[in-house]
C-alpha positions in Angstrom: -31.8 -90.6 -48.0 -28.8 -90.5 -45.8 -27.4 -87.6 -47.9 -30.6 -85.6 -47.5 -30.4 -86.1 -43.7 -26.8 -85.0 -43.6 -27.6 -81.8 -45.6 -30.5 -81.0 -43.2 -28.2 -81.5 -40.2 -25.6 -79.2 -41.7 -28.2 -76.5 -42.4 -29.7 -76.7 -38.9 -26.2 -76.5 -37.4 -25.4 -73.4 -39.5 -28.6 -71.8 -38.5 -28.0 -72.5 -34.8 -24.5 -71.1 -35.0 -25.7 -67.9 -36.7 -28.5 -67.6 -34.1 -26.0 -68.0 -31.3 -23.7 -65.4 -32.9 -26.6 -62.9 -33.3 -27.7 -63.5 -29.7 -24.1 -62.9 -28.5 -23.8 -59.8 -30.6 -27.0 -58.2 -29.4 -27.1 -59.4 -25.8 -27.0 -56.3 -23.4 -23.6 -55.8 -21.9 -22.6 -54.1 -18.7 -21.8 -50.4 -19.3 -18.3 -49.3 -18.4 -18.5 -46.4 -15.9 -16.3 -44.5 -13.4 -17.1 -45.4 -9.9 -16.6 -43.6 -6.6 -17.8 -43.9 -3.1 -19.6 -41.9 -0.4 -17.3 -41.6 2.6 -16.8 -39.5 5.7 -13.9 -37.1 5.4 -12.8 -33.7 6.4 -14.5 -31.1 4.2 -14.4 -27.3 4.0 -16.0 -24.6 1.9 -13.8 -21.7 1.1 -13.9 -18.4 -0.8 -10.7 -18.2 -2.9 -9.5 -14.8 -4.0 -6.2 -13.3 -5.0 -4.9 -10.8 -2.4 -1.9 -8.7 -1.6 0.1 -7.9 1.5 0.6 -4.4 2.9 2.2 -2.7 5.9 -0.6 -1.7 8.2 0.9 1.6 9.3 3.2 2.9 6.6 4.7 6.4 7.0 5.4 8.6 4.0 8.1 11.1 5.0 7.6 14.4 3.2 9.4 17.7 3.1 8.5 19.8 6.2 9.4 23.1 4.3 10.2 24.1 0.8 13.8 23.6 -0.1 16.5 21.7 -2.0 16.6 18.0 -1.2 20.1 16.5 -1.2 20.5 13.1 -2.8 18.9 10.4 -0.7 21.5 7.8 0.3 19.2 5.2 1.9 17.8 2.3 -0.2 14.7 0.1 0.0 15.2 -2.6 2.6 17.6 -0.5 4.8 16.8 -0.7 8.5 16.1 2.6 10.3 15.7 3.5 14.0 13.1 5.9 15.2 14.5 9.4 16.0 18.1 8.3 15.2 18.6 7.4 11.5 19.0 10.4 9.2 17.1 9.4 6.0 17.3 12.7 4.1 18.6 16.2 4.2 17.1 19.6 3.1 18.8 22.9 2.4 17.2 26.2 1.5 16.2 26.3 -2.2 18.3 28.4 -4.6 16.5 31.5 -6.0 14.9 31.3 -9.4 16.1 33.2 -12.4 14.6 36.7 -12.6 12.8 37.9 -15.6 13.7 41.3 -17.1 11.1 43.4 -15.3 11.7 41.8 -11.9 15.4 42.2 -12.3 15.0 45.9 -13.1 12.7 46.4 -10.1 15.3 44.7 -7.9 18.1 46.9 -9.2 15.9 50.0 -8.6 15.3 48.7 -5.0 19.1 48.3 -4.5 19.7 51.9 -5.7 17.0 53.2 -3.4 18.4 51.4 -0.5 21.9 52.7 -1.3 20.6 56.3 -1.4 18.7 55.8 1.9 21.9 54.5 3.4 23.9 57.5 2.2 21.2 59.8 3.7 21.3 57.8 7.0 25.1 58.2 7.2 24.8 61.9 6.6 22.3 62.1 9.5 24.9 60.3 11.6 27.5 62.9 10.8 25.1 65.8 11.6 24.0 64.1 14.8 27.7 63.6 15.8 28.4 67.3 15.2 25.4 68.3 17.3 26.5 65.9 20.0 30.1 67.3 20.0 28.7 70.9 20.3 26.4 69.9 23.1 29.2 68.3 25.0 31.4 71.3 24.6 28.6 73.6 25.8 28.1 71.4 28.8 31.7 71.6 29.7 31.7 75.4 29.5 28.6 75.7 31.5 30.0 73.5 34.2 33.1 75.7 34.4 31.0 78.8 34.6 28.8 77.3 37.3 31.9 76.6 39.5 32.4 80.4 39.6 28.7 81.1 40.0 28.7 82.9 36.6 25.6 81.0 35.4 22.6 79.6 37.2 21.9 76.0 38.1 19.0 76.0 35.6 21.5 76.9 32.8 23.6 73.8 33.7 20.5 71.6 33.7 19.6 72.9 30.2 23.1 72.1 29.0 23.0 68.6 30.4 19.6 68.0 28.8 20.8 69.3 25.4 23.9 67.0 25.6 21.8 63.9 26.4 19.4 64.7 23.6 22.2 65.1 21.2 23.7 61.8 22.2 20.2 60.1 21.8 19.9 61.6 18.3 23.3 60.2 17.5 22.2 56.7 18.6 19.0 57.0 16.6 21.0 58.0 13.5 23.4 55.1 13.9 20.5 52.7 14.3 19.0 54.1 11.1 22.2 53.3 9.3 22.0 49.7 10.5 18.4 49.5 9.3 19.3 50.9 5.9 22.2 48.5 5.6 19.8 45.6 6.2 17.5 47.0 3.6 20.3 47.2 1.2 21.3 43.6 1.9 17.7 42.5 1.4 17.5 44.3 -1.9 20.8 42.8 -3.1 19.6 39.3 -2.1 16.8 39.7 -4.6 19.5 39.9 -7.3 21.4 36.8 -6.2 21.9 34.3 -9.0 21.5 30.5 -8.7 25.3 30.2 -9.2 26.0 32.5 -6.2 23.4 30.6 -4.1 25.0 27.3 -4.9 28.4 28.7 -4.0 27.0 29.9 -0.7 25.4 26.5 0.0 28.7 24.8 -0.8 30.5 26.8 1.9 32.7 29.0 -0.3 31.6 32.0 1.8 32.1 32.6 5.5 28.4 31.8 6.3 27.5 28.5 4.6 23.9 27.2 4.7 23.1 24.4 7.2 21.1 21.4 5.9 18.0 20.2 7.8 18.2 16.5 8.8 15.1 14.4 8.4 15.0 11.5 10.9 13.0 8.3 10.7 9.6 8.7 12.4 9.4 4.9 13.3 11.7 1.9 13.5 11.5 -0.4 10.6 12.7 -0.6 7.0 12.7 1.7 4.0 9.8 0.4 1.8 10.4 2.6 -1.2 12.3 5.8 -2.1 9.9 8.1 -4.0 12.4 10.9 -4.7 16.0 9.8 -4.8 17.8 12.5 -6.9 18.7 16.0 -5.7 15.9 18.4 -6.5 13.8 21.3 -5.3 10.7 20.2 -3.4 7.7 22.2 -2.2 6.5 21.8 1.4 4.7 18.5 1.8 6.2 16.7 -1.2 6.7 12.9 -0.5 10.3 11.7 -0.2 10.2 8.1 0.9 8.0 5.5 2.7 8.9 3.6 5.9 7.2 0.6 7.5 7.7 -2.6 9.5 7.0 -5.5 7.1 7.9 -8.1 9.7 5.7 -7.1 12.6 3.1 -4.9 11.0 2.1 -6.9 7.8 -1.5 -7.6 6.9 -3.4 -8.9 3.8 -6.1 -7.2 1.8 -8.4 -9.3 -0.4 -10.9 -7.7 -2.8 -14.0 -10.0 -2.4 -17.1 -9.9 -4.5 -19.9 -8.3 -2.5 -22.0 -11.4 -2.8 -19.1 -13.4 -1.2 -18.3 -10.7 1.4 -21.7 -11.1 3.1 -20.8 -14.8 3.8 -17.5 -13.9 5.6 -17.4 -12.9 9.3 -14.6 -11.5 11.4 -12.6 -14.3 13.0 -13.0 -16.8 10.1 -10.0 -18.9 9.5 -7.9 -18.1 6.4 -5.4 -20.3 4.6 -2.7 -18.3 2.7 -1.5 -20.3 -0.2 0.7 -19.8 -3.3 2.7 -17.1 -1.6 6.1 -18.6 -2.5 6.8 -20.7 0.5 6.5 -24.5 0.9 3.7 -24.5 3.5 0.5 -22.5 3.7 0.2 -19.8 6.3 -2.5 -19.3 8.9 -4.5 -16.1 9.2 -7.8 -14.7 10.5 -10.3 -12.3 9.0 -10.0 -9.0 11.0 -12.8 -7.0 9.4 -14.9 -6.5 6.3 -14.9 -2.9 5.2 -18.4 -1.4 4.9 -17.7 0.5 1.7 -17.8 -1.3 -1.6 -16.3 -0.1 -4.9 -16.7 -0.9 -8.6 -14.0 -2.8 -10.4 -13.7 -4.2 -13.9 -12.6 -7.7 -14.4 -10.1 -8.8 -17.1 -13.0 -9.6 -19.4 -14.5 -6.1 -18.8 -17.3 -7.2 -16.5 -18.3 -4.6 -13.9 -18.1 -6.1 -10.4 -18.8 -4.7 -6.9 -15.9 -5.5 -4.6 -15.3 -5.2 -0.9 -12.0 -5.1 1.0 -11.4 -7.9 3.5 -8.6 -7.2 5.9 -6.8 -10.3 7.1 -4.2 -10.6 9.9 -1.5 -13.3 10.1 -1.9 -15.6 13.1 1.2 -17.7 12.9 4.8 -16.8 14.0 6.4 -14.0 12.1 9.5 -16.2 11.2 7.4 -18.3 8.8 6.6 -15.2 6.6 9.9 -13.4 7.0 10.4 -13.3 3.2 7.0 -11.5 2.5 7.1 -7.8 2.0 4.8 -4.9 1.2 2.6 -5.4 -1.9 3.4 -9.1 -2.4 0.8 -11.3 -4.2 -0.8 -14.2 -2.2 -3.9 -16.4 -2.6 -6.3 -16.2 0.4 -8.7 -19.1 1.0 -11.3 -17.9 3.5 -13.0 -20.9 5.3 -16.7 -20.2 5.7 -17.7 -23.8 6.7 -15.8 -26.9 7.7 -16.4 -30.3 9.2 -14.1 -33.2 10.2 -16.6 -36.0 9.5 -18.8 -34.9 6.6 -20.4 -37.6 4.4 -19.3 -36.4 1.0 -19.3 -37.5 -2.6 -17.7 -36.0 -5.7 -19.8 -33.2 -7.1 -19.5 -34.8 -10.6 -21.8 -37.6 -9.4 -24.7 -35.3 -8.6 -27.4 -34.4 -11.2 -30.8 -32.8 -11.2 -33.9 -35.0 -11.1 -37.0 -32.8 -11.3 -36.7 -30.4 -8.3 -34.4 -32.7 -6.4 -30.8 -33.9 -6.5 -30.0 -37.5 -7.3 -27.1 -39.9 -7.9 -26.7 -43.4 -9.4 -25.7 -45.9 -6.8 -24.4 -49.3 -7.8 -26.1 -52.3 -6.3 -25.1 -55.9 -7.4 -23.8 -54.5 -10.7 -26.8 -52.5 -11.5 -27.4 -48.7 -11.4 -30.0 -47.6 -8.9 -31.2 -43.9 -8.8 -31.2 -42.4 -5.3 -32.6 -39.0 -4.5 -30.4 -37.3 -1.9 -30.5 -34.2 0.3 -27.4 -32.2 -0.2 -25.7 -29.8 2.1 -22.5 -27.7 1.5 -20.7 -27.8 -1.9 -17.2 -26.6 -2.5 -17.2 -27.3 -6.2 -15.2 -30.6 -5.8 -17.1 -32.4 -3.1 -20.8 -32.3 -2.0 -22.0 -33.0 1.5 -24.8 -35.6 1.6 -27.2 -35.1 4.5 -29.7 -37.9 3.5 -30.1 -40.6 0.9 -26.7 -42.4 1.0 -24.7 -44.3 3.6 -21.0 -44.3 4.2 -19.2 -46.6 1.7 -22.0 -46.7 -0.9 -20.6 -47.0 -4.4 -21.8 -44.3 -6.9 -21.3 -43.5 -10.6 -19.2 -40.6 -11.5 -20.0 -38.5 -14.5 -23.3 -40.3 -15.3 -24.2 -39.8 -19.0 -27.5 -40.0 -20.9 -27.0 -43.8 -21.4 -27.2 -44.6 -17.7 -30.6 -45.7 -16.7 -32.1 -47.0 -13.5 -31.5 -50.7 -13.4 -28.8 -50.7 -16.2 -25.9 -53.1 -15.8 -22.7 -51.3 -15.1 -19.1 -52.2 -14.4 -15.9 -50.4 -13.4 -14.1 -48.8 -16.3 -10.6 -50.3 -16.8 -7.8 -47.9 -16.9 -5.8 -48.1 -20.1 
């Protein structure tokens, strides 16, 4: 009898132990979650976009006339002074090589000019002979007039004939000068490039003078477009000059949907420009003309240029130059005491936004009224108080009233 009671006691104890174990195994436990808190903090909403710097008023120096550009000695970064620094020199261009037909035409023009010169010199000799004869006649007439052998009218005719002969001689000599100039012009058409280079080098009594090009503004050489010696047409660009220290601005290509949110005067934070501290700037204007641009993924986008001006001292950005990459963060809203929570805690509940707050170890769903969102933090306008604990990254297992606890960091 005692053995039977002992066996029943053992069985009952075993059943109790198994029951307790099952109860412990299936008893609901607190879910480990990541917790955060609603708190008042400085918050801002920005439009972030890659941008680049540029000199506002950059001058491209071009060739004023067609000619040969001598080798440019200035280099990018060199400082120049307005109206003083010679940045390039131009000389008249060497003639091109003539084709066979043009060369024959030029030779024929030279022969015609030589013949015309010979004819003009013959006219000079004839006019000189006429002038000598008229002078001799005038002398004889004057002698005869002294003895009243000829009349006064005859003397006047002799003087007129002498002056006419001298004028004809001057005309003939001028014609010779004209024909000599025509001959020089015709011979110049036959000048070879070698002869022109020799003339430009000063191996003749009349070397060519180079035209100096001086800096139009004070600043620095931004880039040299044409460095080597070459022949340039009028208007060809040679180099670019600007003032990267005092005349630097930023251009950001914003999406058109973002550009409508930006206003002139908005604060801009210039980050990732290479320096240790961000730079301060302001939006100067939003250009009214948009343009189409394709993204790296081939997506067609409408972009608008936003022009940004630096607002801090120039010494802080002395290392920036023309065409440097920066990242512009345009502040479109900011507050020093915004009640904010991490955006990862917010989820959609019907047509409202909601969060799970933690109250005495249990999750309680709260519908909230949200304000601004910068992608990291969300402004809460109603539904939470400063210091309320909330669940970050709520999953499908989190339910209203569920027991939760802080996840331990491993």
